[in-house]
ZAMI-393250 format. One line per 5 residues: number of its first residue (from 0); their letters; for each residue x, y negated, z of C-alpha. Coordinates in nm, 3 decimals. Example, Ala and Ser with C-alpha at 12.3 -4.5 7.8 and 13.67 -1.06 7.14 Angstrom:
% residues 2
0 = as = 1.230/0.450/0.780 | 1.367/0.106/0.714
% end
This chain:
% residues 750
0 = mkksi = 0.000/0.000/0.000 | 0.144/-0.333/-0.107 | 0.162/-0.572/0.185 | -0.007/-0.909/0.161 | 0.225/-1.209/0.143
5 = fslfa = -0.007/-1.370/0.395 | 0.071/-1.115/0.669 | 0.386/-1.273/0.807 | 0.244/-1.427/1.123 | 0.385/-1.303/1.452
10 = laaic = 0.160/-1.061/1.637 | 0.244/-1.246/1.956 | -0.006/-1.510/1.847 | -0.291/-1.268/1.794 | -0.500/-1.364/2.092
15 = ggvyg = -0.587/-1.707/2.221 | -0.727/-1.861/1.904 | -0.801/-2.227/1.958 | -1.088/-2.268/1.713 | -1.414/-2.156/1.860
20 = qgkpt = -1.682/-2.123/2.125 | -1.635/-2.108/2.500 | -1.523/-1.775/2.637 | -1.766/-1.528/2.791 | -1.763/-1.516/3.169
25 = glsky = -1.919/-1.177/3.244 | -1.776/-0.832/3.180 | -1.763/-0.912/2.809 | -1.466/-1.139/2.883 | -1.260/-0.819/2.909
30 = vdpyi = -1.350/-0.710/2.556 | -1.066/-0.765/2.310 | -1.190/-0.694/1.955 | -0.830/-0.699/1.829 | -0.760/-0.366/1.999
35 = gtgfh = -0.770/-0.108/1.721 | -0.731/-0.354/1.433 | -0.370/-0.236/1.391 | -0.219/0.102/1.304 | -0.504/0.330/1.184
40 = ghvfm = -0.778/0.222/1.428 | -1.000/0.088/1.148 | -1.226/-0.094/1.395 | -1.480/-0.359/1.304 | -1.381/-0.720/1.362
45 = ganvp = -1.654/-0.980/1.392 | -1.977/-1.059/1.575 | -2.252/-0.815/1.672 | -2.475/-0.711/1.959 | -2.500/-0.360/2.108
50 = fgavq = -2.620/-0.106/1.849 | -2.718/-0.393/1.616 | -2.809/-0.366/1.249 | -2.580/-0.659/1.168 | -2.204/-0.643/1.199
55 = lgpvn = -2.102/-0.988/1.074 | -1.734/-1.040/1.013 | -1.450/-1.127/0.777 | -1.329/-0.916/0.487 | -0.963/-0.923/0.381
60 = isegw = -0.869/-0.900/0.015 | -0.650/-0.594/0.073 | -0.799/-0.252/0.013 | -0.703/0.099/0.117 | -0.727/0.340/0.407
65 = dwcsg = -0.634/0.089/0.676 | -0.900/-0.152/0.545 | -1.196/0.088/0.582 | -1.365/-0.170/0.804 | -1.261/-0.454/0.574
70 = yhisd = -1.008/-0.602/0.821 | -0.656/-0.521/0.941 | -0.431/-0.719/1.172 | -0.151/-0.724/0.913 | -0.362/-0.933/0.674
75 = ttivg = -0.444/-1.305/0.694 | -0.669/-1.341/0.391 | -1.046/-1.381/0.378 | -1.273/-1.332/0.077 | -1.605/-1.351/0.258
80 = fshth = -1.807/-1.281/0.569 | -2.017/-0.967/0.523 | -2.317/-0.858/0.725 | -2.255/-0.483/0.747 | -1.937/-0.300/0.844
85 = lsgtg = -1.830/0.045/0.956 | -1.604/0.083/1.259 | -1.328/0.337/1.283 | -1.415/0.561/0.990 | -1.166/0.709/0.747
90 = igdlg = -1.379/0.612/0.449 | -1.471/0.257/0.351 | -1.827/0.149/0.267 | -2.084/-0.125/0.335 | -1.963/-0.488/0.333
95 = dialm = -2.305/-0.601/0.215 | -2.415/-0.961/0.148 | -2.090/-1.158/0.165 | -2.097/-1.535/0.215 | -1.795/-1.758/0.156
100 = pttgp = -1.797/-2.135/0.220 | -1.572/-2.330/-0.021 | -1.507/-2.678/-0.159 | -1.390/-2.816/-0.493 | -1.439/-2.657/-0.835
105 = ikvak = -1.670/-2.355/-0.823 | -1.500/-2.016/-0.812 | -1.704/-1.696/-0.817 | -1.427/-1.435/-0.837 | -1.235/-1.330/-0.526
110 = gsven = -0.900/-1.409/-0.680 | -0.582/-1.231/-0.581 | -0.287/-1.265/-0.347 | -0.062/-1.330/-0.646 | -0.295/-1.587/-0.800
115 = pesgf = -0.528/-1.731/-0.533 | -0.635/-2.018/-0.759 | -0.811/-1.766/-0.982 | -1.074/-1.719/-0.714 | -1.206/-1.836/-0.378
120 = istfn = -0.969/-1.639/-0.149 | -0.838/-1.830/0.151 | -0.571/-1.769/0.410 | -0.608/-1.835/0.781 | -0.373/-1.882/1.073
125 = rsset = -0.404/-1.630/1.351 | -0.391/-1.917/1.600 | -0.719/-2.053/1.460 | -0.900/-1.722/1.499 | -1.114/-1.638/1.803
130 = ahagy = -1.290/-1.308/1.868 | -1.516/-1.206/2.154 | -1.792/-0.950/2.190 | -2.076/-1.120/1.998 | -1.875/-1.408/1.854
135 = yavkl = -1.612/-1.474/1.587 | -1.453/-1.796/1.463 | -1.179/-1.890/1.217 | -1.062/-2.183/1.009 | -1.018/-2.138/0.634
140 = nryni = -0.686/-2.301/0.547 | -0.760/-2.357/0.181 | -1.082/-2.549/0.239 | -1.035/-2.691/0.589 | -1.370/-2.531/0.678
145 = gvklt = -1.439/-2.407/1.028 | -1.645/-2.088/1.047 | -1.829/-1.960/1.353 | -2.037/-1.643/1.355 | -2.277/-1.477/1.595
150 = tttrv = -2.575/-1.243/1.562 | -2.898/-1.106/1.695 | -2.985/-0.743/1.628 | -3.092/-0.799/1.267 | -2.982/-1.155/1.188
155 = gfhey = -2.641/-1.305/1.117 | -2.598/-1.668/1.224 | -2.327/-1.878/1.055 | -2.200/-2.224/1.147 | -1.981/-2.392/0.883
160 = tfpkn = -1.805/-2.720/0.962 | -1.726/-2.886/0.627 | -1.491/-3.171/0.540 | -1.615/-3.471/0.344 | -1.671/-3.344/-0.010
165 = dqshi = -1.919/-3.391/-0.291 | -1.856/-3.032/-0.400 | -1.919/-2.820/-0.093 | -2.044/-2.469/-0.161 | -2.158/-2.143/-0.012
170 = vidlq = -2.084/-1.849/-0.241 | -2.332/-1.562/-0.211 | -2.143/-1.256/-0.332 | -2.357/-0.948/-0.395 | -2.084/-0.777/-0.595
175 = qgigw = -1.833/-0.742/-0.315 | -1.832/-0.433/-0.096 | -1.575/-0.242/0.107 | -1.387/0.071/0.006 | -1.587/0.307/-0.211
180 = drpmk = -1.887/0.076/-0.227 | -1.988/-0.071/-0.563 | -2.307/-0.252/-0.663 | -2.567/-0.087/-0.885 | -2.844/-0.347/-0.891
185 = tsltl = -2.858/-0.683/-0.716 | -3.088/-0.981/-0.708 | -3.121/-1.328/-0.558 | -3.388/-1.595/-0.588 | -3.421/-1.953/-0.469
190 = vndtt = -3.754/-1.946/-0.285 | -3.748/-2.313/-0.180 | -3.484/-2.574/-0.111 | -3.368/-2.401/0.208 | -3.451/-2.032/0.147
195 = ingyr = -3.291/-1.768/-0.074 | -3.372/-1.400/-0.075 | -3.278/-1.088/-0.266 | -3.142/-0.739/-0.240 | -2.834/-0.529/-0.300
200 = ysegw = -2.844/-0.169/-0.417 | -2.509/0.004/-0.417 | -2.340/0.342/-0.419 | -2.033/0.469/-0.243 | -2.003/0.699/0.050
205 = aqdqr = -2.375/0.631/0.089 | -2.478/0.713/-0.267 | -2.808/0.525/-0.272 | -2.784/0.232/-0.035 | -3.047/-0.045/-0.033
210 = iyftm = -3.042/-0.362/0.168 | -3.266/-0.667/0.143 | -3.200/-1.013/0.278 | -3.347/-1.354/0.339 | -3.120/-1.648/0.414
215 = ilskp = -3.236/-1.985/0.548 | -3.010/-2.291/0.538 | -3.025/-2.589/0.770 | -2.935/-2.823/0.482 | -3.140/-2.844/0.163
220 = vktlt = -2.981/-2.690/-0.144 | -2.882/-2.951/-0.400 | -2.828/-2.690/-0.671 | -2.815/-2.311/-0.693 | -2.611/-2.171/-0.979
225 = vydst = -2.648/-1.800/-1.048 | -2.398/-1.566/-1.209 | -2.374/-1.214/-1.344 | -2.027/-1.145/-1.205 | -1.845/-1.452/-1.344
230 = tvktg = -2.088/-1.538/-1.624 | -2.316/-1.831/-1.547 | -2.690/-1.778/-1.608 | -2.979/-2.019/-1.641 | -3.244/-2.067/-1.376
235 = tsiea = -3.241/-2.010/-1.002 | -3.317/-1.639/-1.000 | -3.117/-1.344/-1.123 | -3.134/-0.966/-1.130 | -2.810/-0.803/-1.243
240 = erakg = -2.556/-0.540/-1.152 | -2.323/-0.795/-0.991 | -2.532/-1.100/-0.906 | -2.378/-1.399/-0.736 | -2.506/-1.739/-0.639
245 = vvtfa = -2.339/-2.065/-0.548 | -2.521/-2.314/-0.327 | -2.387/-2.667/-0.373 | -2.437/-2.987/-0.175 | -2.242/-3.292/-0.059
250 = tkege = -2.111/-3.296/0.298 | -1.984/-3.560/0.535 | -1.666/-3.521/0.740 | -1.732/-3.269/1.018 | -2.085/-3.193/0.899
255 = kvyvk = -2.220/-2.863/1.026 | -2.428/-2.644/0.798 | -2.604/-2.344/0.948 | -2.717/-2.026/0.776 | -2.946/-1.761/0.921
260 = lgisp = -2.937/-1.438/0.720 | -3.170/-1.155/0.812 | -3.128/-0.809/0.667 | -3.381/-0.530/0.619 | -3.376/-0.176/0.478
265 = vsaen = -3.728/-0.234/0.343 | -3.794/-0.580/0.194 | -3.694/-0.946/0.182 | -4.026/-1.024/0.350 | -3.931/-0.803/0.644
270 = aalni = -3.590/-0.970/0.654 | -3.770/-1.304/0.689 | -3.987/-1.156/0.964 | -3.672/-1.042/1.144 | -3.546/-1.401/1.137
275 = ktelp = -3.879/-1.544/1.252 | -3.894/-1.298/1.541 | -3.533/-1.284/1.657 | -3.396/-1.626/1.563 | -3.672/-1.883/1.507
280 = gwdfn = -3.461/-2.188/1.600 | -3.119/-2.332/1.521 | -2.950/-2.312/1.860 | -2.615/-2.160/1.764 | -2.452/-2.198/2.105
285 = gtvtr = -2.757/-2.052/2.274 | -2.746/-1.754/2.039 | -2.381/-1.696/2.127 | -2.472/-1.711/2.496 | -2.748/-1.455/2.443
290 = ayaaw = -2.507/-1.228/2.252 | -2.263/-1.249/2.542 | -2.546/-1.169/2.783 | -2.649/-0.866/2.576 | -2.295/-0.734/2.593
295 = dkaln = -2.268/-0.810/2.964 | -2.583/-0.611/3.031 | -2.465/-0.317/2.823 | -2.116/-0.317/2.973 | -2.259/-0.337/3.325
300 = kvait = -2.365/0.026/3.289 | -2.027/0.086/3.456 | -1.859/-0.146/3.707 | -1.494/-0.062/3.770 | -1.259/-0.181/4.045
305 = tpded = -0.888/-0.200/3.969 | -0.618/-0.462/4.029 | -0.484/-0.397/3.677 | -0.637/-0.650/3.435 | -0.503/-0.463/3.131
310 = kkkvf = -0.690/-0.150/3.237 | -1.009/-0.355/3.255 | -0.947/-0.479/2.901 | -0.885/-0.132/2.767 | -1.187/0.012/2.948
315 = ytamy = -1.446/-0.249/2.853 | -1.315/-0.274/2.497 | -1.355/0.102/2.475 | -1.712/0.073/2.602 | -1.772/-0.202/2.344
320 = htmia = -1.646/0.019/2.064 | -1.889/0.295/2.162 | -2.182/0.056/2.110 | -2.118/-0.065/1.754 | -2.303/0.242/1.627
325 = pstfn = -2.537/0.422/1.592 | -2.675/0.104/1.435 | -3.034/-0.016/1.421 | -3.193/0.072/1.087 | -3.546/-0.059/1.110
330 = dvngd = -3.722/-0.394/1.118 | -3.888/-0.570/1.410 | -4.222/-0.426/1.295 | -4.078/-0.072/1.299 | -4.053/-0.026/0.922
335 = ywgtd = -3.756/0.169/0.789 | -3.633/0.329/0.468 | -3.611/0.706/0.497 | -3.387/0.972/0.352 | -3.685/1.072/0.139
340 = kkvhk = -3.668/0.727/-0.028 | -3.997/0.618/0.123 | -4.093/0.338/0.361 | -4.198/0.469/0.701 | -4.419/0.264/0.933
345 = negfn = -4.530/0.290/1.296 | -4.318/0.595/1.373 | -4.299/0.509/1.743 | -3.921/0.499/1.780 | -3.629/0.280/1.679
350 = nlttf = -3.470/0.431/1.370 | -3.089/0.436/1.360 | -2.806/0.500/1.118 | -2.430/0.567/1.112 | -2.412/0.912/1.271
355 = slwdt = -2.050/1.031/1.267 | -2.155/1.353/1.433 | -1.845/1.569/1.374 | -1.663/1.312/1.582 | -1.920/1.195/1.833
360 = yraad = -2.080/1.523/1.946 | -1.769/1.590/2.154 | -1.787/1.297/2.398 | -1.972/0.992/2.267 | -2.312/1.162/2.244
365 = pmytl = -2.286/1.328/2.587 | -2.175/0.987/2.718 | -2.491/0.825/2.578 | -2.703/1.067/2.783 | -2.525/0.940/3.094
370 = lhper = -2.474/0.568/3.027 | -2.754/0.489/2.781 | -3.041/0.724/2.865 | -3.292/0.469/2.732 | -3.151/0.519/2.381
375 = vsdmv = -3.126/0.898/2.371 | -3.482/0.957/2.252 | -3.437/0.712/1.964 | -3.123/0.896/1.857 | -3.290/1.236/1.870
380 = ntmla = -3.611/1.113/1.706 | -3.408/0.962/1.423 | -3.237/1.297/1.369 | -3.571/1.478/1.373 | -3.712/1.232/1.121
385 = iykqq = -3.411/1.297/0.899 | -3.479/1.670/0.934 | -3.839/1.625/0.821 | -3.725/1.416/0.525 | -3.429/1.623/0.402
390 = gklpv = -3.490/1.969/0.545 | -3.193/1.977/0.784 | -3.050/1.777/1.068 | -2.800/1.507/0.971 | -2.437/1.593/0.902
395 = whlma = -2.287/1.243/0.859 | -2.575/1.008/0.795 | -2.535/0.655/0.659 | -2.803/0.407/0.549 | -3.068/0.674/0.471
400 = netnc = -2.811/0.888/0.290 | -2.671/1.228/0.376 | -2.300/1.216/0.297 | -2.243/1.581/0.402 | -1.905/1.466/0.529
405 = mvgys = -1.707/1.698/0.759 | -1.770/2.063/0.846 | -2.026/2.217/1.078 | -2.378/2.114/1.175 | -2.281/1.889/1.460
410 = aipvv = -2.626/1.743/1.522 | -2.729/2.074/1.683 | -2.526/2.039/2.004 | -2.641/1.676/2.029 | -3.011/1.766/2.009
415 = vdayl = -2.964/2.067/2.236 | -2.772/1.863/2.493 | -3.053/1.607/2.515 | -3.314/1.882/2.549 | -3.124/2.076/2.816
420 = kgykg = -3.068/1.757/3.015 | -3.442/1.710/3.034 | -3.507/1.425/2.795 | -3.877/1.423/2.705 | -3.918/1.142/2.454
425 = fdekl = -3.931/1.369/2.149 | -4.126/1.668/2.018 | -3.951/1.971/2.168 | -4.111/2.219/1.928 | -4.005/2.007/1.631
430 = aweav = -3.656/1.983/1.780 | -3.626/2.362/1.797 | -3.767/2.394/1.446 | -3.503/2.150/1.321 | -3.220/2.325/1.507
435 = katam = -3.319/2.669/1.379 | -3.386/2.560/1.021 | -3.050/2.383/1.006 | -2.865/2.688/1.139 | -3.051/2.925/0.905
440 = gderg = -2.987/2.744/0.577 | -2.765/2.876/0.299 | -2.550/2.576/0.211 | -2.202/2.482/0.327 | -2.097/2.840/0.398
445 = ikfvk = -2.386/2.929/0.628 | -2.504/3.211/0.400 | -2.173/3.386/0.463 | -2.207/3.342/0.839 | -2.541/3.520/0.817
450 = slgyv = -2.422/3.799/0.588 | -2.056/3.852/0.682 | -2.014/3.694/1.022 | -1.749/3.458/0.891 | -1.688/3.209/0.610
455 = padst = -1.450/3.357/0.350 | -1.154/3.138/0.262 | -1.190/3.225/-0.107 | -1.544/3.083/-0.106 | -1.475/2.742/0.043
460 = aesvs = -1.196/2.526/0.178 | -1.156/2.456/0.551 | -1.324/2.789/0.626 | -1.170/2.841/0.970 | -1.272/2.500/1.099
465 = mgley = -1.614/2.544/0.945 | -1.664/2.881/1.113 | -1.548/2.763/1.454 | -1.780/2.460/1.438 | -2.074/2.683/1.340
470 = aladw = -2.005/2.918/1.632 | -2.009/2.626/1.875 | -2.339/2.497/1.736 | -2.491/2.845/1.728 | -2.404/2.894/2.095
475 = saaqm = -2.579/2.564/2.164 | -2.886/2.676/1.970 | -2.894/2.992/2.179 | -2.915/2.794/2.502 | -3.210/2.594/2.371
480 = akkmg = -3.385/2.913/2.260 | -3.333/3.065/2.604 | -3.480/2.769/2.788 | -3.780/2.772/2.553 | -3.833/3.143/2.618
485 = nmady = -3.738/3.255/2.267 | -3.524/3.548/2.376 | -3.494/3.709/2.032 | -3.355/3.384/1.896 | -3.134/3.353/2.202
490 = eyfmk = -2.975/3.692/2.144 | -2.934/3.628/1.771 | -2.764/3.292/1.811 | -2.551/3.411/2.103 | -2.420/3.680/1.871
495 = rgnyy = -2.336/3.416/1.614 | -2.184/3.199/1.886 | -1.925/3.476/1.932 | -1.833/3.486/1.564 | -1.533/3.270/1.643
500 = knyfd = -1.366/3.600/1.735 | -1.394/3.712/1.373 | -1.124/3.463/1.277 | -0.880/3.575/1.546 | -0.569/3.761/1.441
505 = sktgf = -0.432/3.951/1.739 | -0.095/3.999/1.568 | -0.019/3.628/1.537 | -0.245/3.510/1.818 | -0.415/3.244/1.601
510 = frakl = -0.749/3.186/1.430 | -0.680/3.250/1.063 | -0.854/3.231/0.729 | -1.013/3.557/0.624 | -1.086/3.649/0.262
515 = sdgkf = -1.399/3.812/0.121 | -1.236/4.156/0.147 | -1.188/4.107/0.520 | -0.813/4.059/0.506 | -0.637/3.754/0.647
520 = repfd = -0.499/3.511/0.393 | -0.124/3.531/0.340 | 0.120/3.369/0.382 | 0.042/3.210/0.717 | 0.212/2.913/0.881
525 = pfrsi = 0.048/2.783/1.203 | 0.204/2.440/1.151 | 0.097/2.385/0.791 | -0.189/2.141/0.720 | -0.335/2.072/0.377
530 = hergd = -0.582/1.785/0.370 | -0.930/1.885/0.245 | -0.800/2.192/0.057 | -0.652/2.400/0.337 | -0.809/2.635/0.588
535 = ytegn = -0.835/2.376/0.866 | -1.009/2.039/0.868 | -0.757/1.761/0.932 | -0.543/1.994/1.135 | -0.353/2.322/1.155
540 = awqyq = -0.382/2.659/1.326 | -0.220/2.530/1.645 | -0.479/2.254/1.679 | -0.775/2.480/1.601 | -0.651/2.749/1.840
545 = wlvpq = -0.862/2.589/2.112 | -1.190/2.499/1.939 | -1.405/2.729/2.149 | -1.538/2.483/2.409 | -1.861/2.683/2.430
550 = dvegl = -1.681/2.992/2.559 | -1.346/2.903/2.713 | -1.367/3.214/2.931 | -1.396/3.426/2.617 | -1.101/3.246/2.459
555 = ikllg = -0.890/3.310/2.771 | -0.967/3.681/2.746 | -0.891/3.679/2.374 | -0.546/3.534/2.445 | -0.470/3.782/2.721
560 = gdkkf = -0.582/3.621/3.045 | -0.503/3.312/3.251 | -0.124/3.343/3.247 | -0.087/3.403/2.874 | -0.350/3.138/2.804
565 = ttkld = -0.170/2.867/3.002 | 0.168/2.977/2.863 | 0.037/2.923/2.511 | -0.117/2.591/2.616 | 0.222/2.486/2.751
570 = affva = 0.381/2.584/2.420 | 0.116/2.388/2.229 | 0.215/2.063/2.399 | 0.582/2.102/2.305 | 0.573/2.292/1.976
575 = kgdmg = 0.747/2.123/1.683 | 0.702/2.221/1.320 | 0.664/2.088/0.968 | 0.300/2.021/0.879 | 0.396/1.973/0.515
580 = aeasn = 0.366/1.692/0.264 | -0.012/1.736/0.227 | -0.101/1.700/0.596 | -0.392/1.473/0.680 | -0.318/1.114/0.777
585 = disgl = -0.566/1.165/1.060 | -0.320/1.382/1.251 | -0.170/1.122/1.483 | -0.094/1.069/1.850 | 0.111/1.388/1.874
590 = igqya = 0.227/1.557/2.193 | 0.385/1.866/2.048 | 0.100/1.987/1.829 | -0.171/1.816/2.034 | -0.309/1.533/1.816
595 = hgnep = -0.505/1.283/2.021 | -0.564/1.067/1.714 | -0.807/1.327/1.581 | -1.113/1.476/1.744 | -1.051/1.855/1.739
600 = shhit = -0.785/1.807/2.008 | -0.991/1.592/2.243 | -1.102/1.861/2.487 | -0.778/2.057/2.500 | -0.608/1.885/2.794
605 = ylyty = -0.901/1.991/3.013 | -0.864/2.361/2.932 | -0.594/2.411/3.196 | -0.865/2.368/3.460 | -1.054/2.668/3.322
610 = agqpw = -0.746/2.881/3.386 | -0.684/2.755/3.739 | -0.421/2.486/3.672 | -0.611/2.156/3.704 | -0.294/1.963/3.789
615 = ktaek = -0.169/2.010/3.432 | -0.492/1.860/3.307 | -0.427/1.560/3.532 | -0.075/1.515/3.400 | -0.176/1.523/3.035
620 = vryim = -0.486/1.307/3.077 | -0.298/1.035/3.263 | -0.020/1.035/3.003 | -0.269/0.994/2.718 | -0.461/0.715/2.892
625 = kdfyt = -0.138/0.526/2.964 | 0.046/0.571/2.633 | -0.227/0.605/2.370 | -0.470/0.335/2.487 | -0.324/-0.015/2.525
630 = tkpdg = -0.421/-0.381/2.489 | -0.225/-0.421/2.164 | -0.375/-0.422/1.812 | -0.233/-0.071/1.768 | -0.385/0.028/2.102
635 = iigne = -0.592/0.312/1.957 | -0.376/0.602/1.837 | -0.597/0.708/1.545 | -0.926/0.633/1.370 | -1.176/0.502/1.625
640 = dvgqm = -1.432/0.726/1.454 | -1.746/0.536/1.543 | -1.689/0.545/1.918 | -1.545/0.890/1.984 | -1.186/0.781/2.051
645 = sawyv = -1.312/0.523/2.296 | -1.569/0.756/2.456 | -1.285/0.994/2.543 | -1.117/0.711/2.732 | -1.433/0.586/2.903
650 = lsslg = -1.521/0.926/3.044 | -1.165/1.041/3.115 | -1.084/0.720/3.301 | -1.389/0.779/3.521 | -1.239/1.116/3.605
655 = fypvn = -1.425/1.374/3.394 | -1.496/1.499/3.042 | -1.769/1.716/2.878 | -1.551/1.997/2.741 | -1.859/2.196/2.644
660 = pangn = -2.076/1.934/2.470 | -2.405/2.111/2.542 | -2.392/2.274/2.885 | -2.427/1.958/3.094 | -2.104/1.996/3.292
665 = yvfgs = -1.827/1.737/3.320 | -1.481/1.876/3.399 | -1.262/1.676/3.637 | -0.932/1.537/3.519 | -0.770/1.240/3.694
670 = plfne = -0.973/0.926/3.777 | -0.794/0.609/3.671 | -0.975/0.350/3.882 | -0.994/0.296/4.256 | -1.369/0.268/4.224
675 = avinl = -1.629/0.294/3.950 | -2.006/0.262/3.980 | -2.235/0.404/3.715 | -2.562/0.210/3.717 | -2.835/0.464/3.650
680 = pegkk = -3.207/0.418/3.574 | -3.453/0.324/3.848 | -3.188/0.139/4.043 | -2.986/0.451/4.124 | -2.607/0.437/4.136
685 = fklta = -2.338/0.698/4.117 | -2.015/0.582/4.279 | -1.676/0.737/4.205 | -1.403/0.650/4.454 | -1.037/0.748/4.419
690 = rnnsd = -0.851/0.706/4.746 | -0.472/0.662/4.749 | -0.495/0.619/4.373 | -0.195/0.495/4.171 | 0.004/0.576/3.859
695 = enkyi = 0.207/0.823/4.067 | -0.084/0.958/4.270 | -0.259/1.123/3.975 | -0.332/1.465/4.125 | -0.663/1.544/4.293
700 = qsvtl = -0.603/1.672/4.646 | -0.963/1.714/4.755 | -1.315/1.600/4.669 | -1.628/1.519/4.865 | -1.979/1.469/4.729
705 = ngkpy = -2.206/1.255/4.945 | -1.972/1.311/5.239 | -1.956/1.690/5.209 | -1.656/1.894/5.086 | -1.681/1.973/4.716
710 = tkayi = -1.453/2.244/4.576 | -1.574/2.275/4.219 | -1.361/2.140/3.936 | -1.664/1.998/3.759 | -1.993/1.823/3.825
715 = shtel = -2.325/1.863/3.648 | -2.518/1.597/3.463 | -2.816/1.670/3.688 | -2.608/1.596/3.997 | -2.471/1.273/3.853
720 = mkgge = -2.816/1.143/3.759 | -2.937/1.183/4.116 | -2.702/0.909/4.229 | -2.462/0.934/4.520 | -2.090/0.914/4.581
725 = lvfvm = -1.804/1.133/4.468 | -1.477/1.071/4.651 | -1.144/1.192/4.514 | -0.843/1.194/4.741 | -0.535/1.155/4.524
730 = gnkpn = -0.168/1.246/4.577 | 0.166/1.245/4.399 | 0.205/1.623/4.400 | -0.033/1.894/4.279 | -0.250/2.063/4.537
735 = lkwst = -0.210/2.418/4.412 | -0.511/2.533/4.614 | -0.767/2.278/4.488 | -1.026/2.433/4.253 | -0.805/2.722/4.146
740 = kaadr = -1.047/2.994/4.259 | -1.250/3.151/3.982 | -1.575/3.048/4.152 | -1.478/2.681/4.142 | -1.364/2.664/3.780
745 = pysik = -1.582/2.526/3.499 | -1.795/2.775/3.313 | -1.999/2.805/2.995 | -2.287/3.016/3.126 | -2.318/3.114/3.488
% end
């Protein structure tokens, strides 16, 4: 990737931008949106509110893997402020409805780094940039225009401070997208002298994406010139593949022009209704204050006590990153655009989008059941609606499109987890129907699971990862069937949940690819990784050795018992080998072969506790929290992956992690904070206290629950939701007697 010539500013000046709004004063003051904008974090930069439909922020001119969100800390160019962004994905999309304020001769192309005068591209100084949760500001060097952004759930609010100029403009760019995105059909129309509406249909990762908008300006439009790409057209309305519009007016020195832009998945009229409902006035500062308040309320789900200000920044920024998505995907009246390409009305839930389920089922989704119980039913109901519309639960769903990205059917453990934890806000019979139908399909290798008990490597790539993910989900389905009294289904899916054993080669001690004739594929190298065409998804045999979180006890037996299991775990964290030239870029944050920068490794540090060595879990967890999560732009060690990387930190820093994503148990690790209070529904609180806690005192010595001795190495979701106090006593040496007995270890099924 060629580096931008505008990326030479020192990173020491990243924070503390001088152009912008007052700082937040609540918990949101600890959120640093720059964390994760460096290295391969791919996080969203801009203004939004928790789980909002709008993610309003700048787009750099550079493209490529590190610009999947449209922004990277190495780049100081801006070609527009778009209203939708992904956060932390490894594929770029969205970037819909870009606005760019300019002055001087009209330019409707972006231009280039080499020839900026050919378009409207501008540079900015990092010192003029300000970013908070719910607010973004920057000054465009080329035009001397100050830009401030904030949002409601469905409306982007822009404040542009122009210089004196008779040729001041706002470019409406419906061509521009991010990454794979490209326009298919776009339209804009001048409705009156302050209102413009239209739509943008595009294809990319989401192959049939539709978004409608209405924008209202505080200053009457003097002229609106419309373009098909760079070709000027007559009139004040256009429908074309790459429509653009340029609003022109004269401005006085320091004149502020405001734009409210509402988006909708259904219609421009609904976009206007979203504005009328959520942002009827023009109080920009008040809107910023309300955005801060929304983040404060959401972040207050957990109140931590620590003298370390950097740890507060890392923690609350991590919480912030877990609430960018799933994103709202309906209008204030409840209308939404379905996977079946129909408008749905009055469905009785808030429809959502951006489900990165292969990533988030591991920690983010279990975390939502604990920290955001009021949103769980909406998430499940959205998945059930998708099932009704496309015949299966979502795989990786984006803007009413099934991308089928990543292996497995990872929605199953998410739905099952919500059901087993007692959530009632959805149709349980429909949920089971959706789980079973998804698991009993024929696509994506499932027909081989049903007929052979494994996915043959000569039928599909990534067969081992696919098979292990299916076994995990099938085990989850079995637990739901059991609770519903469907014992025949329980026995059937439990059998399939054990199919992970069909990939195990006792001679090498690894899960290996098996061919249609039942033989293991040769040659075999446990270090080798081939991106998208190998036997393992974004990993190798070492990393997938441990993907049996649904039956760790069974995996321990398979590897020869506790001692051999922990010996191999020890080897895993020090093993060195060549992954090959075709290894996935996602494999990052290595400790031996452990790759914290990618999700399949996320539960592995906690497996020591299952084999009676919880102190090794504590050592590894503390190391990862200290070294792989920092306050720097490269402070996330891999793709954020729509909240999963941050969810690992949030839960682990509280002292526990859901190794099995669907059995409702959280395995203890090493609490990072002296005190943390989880604010539960109905005024209940669950307090976690770590006495004698420090960087050195990372080992749990003993635990009490509500004043009584507690010897288990885990706690259940049910127990947490009751409220109460869990007290950890910490020390600088392992207590070799704490939670080492078999009865106190975590379990899959008791």
